[in-house]
C-alpha positions, 0 to 999 in steps of 0.5 A: 841758101844752103844749110850745110855751109857753116863748117866750110865758112868757120874752118876757112876763117879760122885758118886765115885768123891763124895765118895772121897771128902766126905771121905777127908772132914771128915778125915781132920775135915773140919767144917760140914757147910763148907763141906756140902755146898761143897757137895751140890753145887757139887751135884746141878751142877751134875744134872744141866739140861744142862748137863743131856740133853747132856748126854741123847742124842743118841750119842757116849759116851763122850771121857775121855778128855771131861768127865775130863773137866766136872768133873774138873768144877764140883769139882770147882763149890763151895768154893773149888778149886782143882789144875789140877794135883790133879784133874787128880789123882782124875779122875784116882781114879774115873775111877779105882773104877768104872772099878772095879765095872763094871768088877765084875758086873754080868748079864744084870741089875746089872750095873744098880743097881750099878748106883742106889747105887750111886744115893741112896748115893747122895740122902743121901748127900742132905737129909737136902736140900728138893729142891735139894733132889727133883732134885736128885729124878727126875734124879733117875726116869729119869735114871730108865726110860732110862734103862727100855727102853733098850733091853737086847742086848742094856744093854750088849752093854752098858757094853761092851762100858764102858769096852772099855772106861776103857780099859788099865787103871791100876792105883793103888788104895790102898783100892782095894789092901788092899781088895785083889781085885787089884795086885801091877801092877794095874791089878785086881784079878779075883777069882777062885770062881764065881757066875753066874747070873740067866738065864746064863749057866755055862761056859765050853760048846761049841756048833757047829751050823752046825752039833750040836756037843757039846764039853766041857772044863775046865774053871778053875773057880768054878762057882755056879748058883745065886739065882733068886732074883729081885733087886729093882729099886724103890727109897730106894729099895734093890739093892742086890749088894754092888757094887757102895756103898761107899768104903771109909766108916769106923766106922765113919759116912759119911757126908751124915748121919750128919745134923747140928742141929737147936740149932747149927745153931741158936748158930752160927747165934747168935755168928755172930750177936754178933761178937763173931765168926770170920772166922778163915781163907779164905783158908784151905788145904785138902789133898785128896790123902795122907795116912789116918789112916783108909787106912794105918791100912787096908793096908796089909804088902805085899804092898811095900813102893814104892806104899805107897810113891807114895800115900803119895806124892799125895796132893791137895790144896783147897782154900775156899773163902768168903761165901756170906750168906743170912745174908751178902747179907742183909747187902750188901743191906744196904751198896751197895758199898761193893763187896761180891765176892764168886769167883764162876764161873757161866759159868762152863759148856759152853764146853757142848754146843760144845760137 
């Protein structure tokens, strides 16, 4: 088992978590300012120096339970609160989509580029936050340096370690079923046409070391040799793979591509100062796992009603508490007895000290 696998596992799962949250925030029309804050708060905590320090230690990969605890605290770090049952379903979805990427990755380095696709997306999510963007870019460079120091054997062992971590997981994911990449029993579809990476031989040959004898067999798969292309590990480079990109994107833009305009921000501020705009509610419900038009339209007719019913029943309640903005903080200075509690727990990752 590899002792250098945790950063790759952690960053890819974090990326998948953010894809799901972004898609549901957009689908249910959560206001841009509120949704952007949730995403940025979670990303900021994802790259907390204490977590990354622990992840990059030369040690066995975190257990599923430890990682689940970390992501539960990450997803609740902002004004959004997720109940444990819904978090468990979200975690299963993260694991299955990443497992799909690992199984379909080829060669020694494609899994590294899958990870960089996730980091690229995180950079887009925080595009309007220069300080946070610098933090993610620093983490990007740290990860690339970490992978560059791994030998070919270590990269192979890292992939095997991740596959061992993900073994026996067979949760059904509607979008993978609709793409034809997953069967109804949760297993993945392995196609009969495949491209092998550069410097690898087409399967079908057995060589015996002792006497030099060579035997051939039919693999049952139509293999072709891949072109000699070098994917980039630079910021903004071409990864030459779609694995690790956002599966939940439709024709509509992701929250990463939206940024509130200066006029919108000024209008909202003026409305608050004049008392023309009042918070609609301190609570809103976000349905993370209910069927949306995009998924139902993409889902093939062969998907049984039981699978659709199971998906429909998965709900999550997310509570939004009062935001302590800079404007409200200034008011608090004038009225010192006012308690503006955001409900955000500062001590979210103490479990890391005992990992």
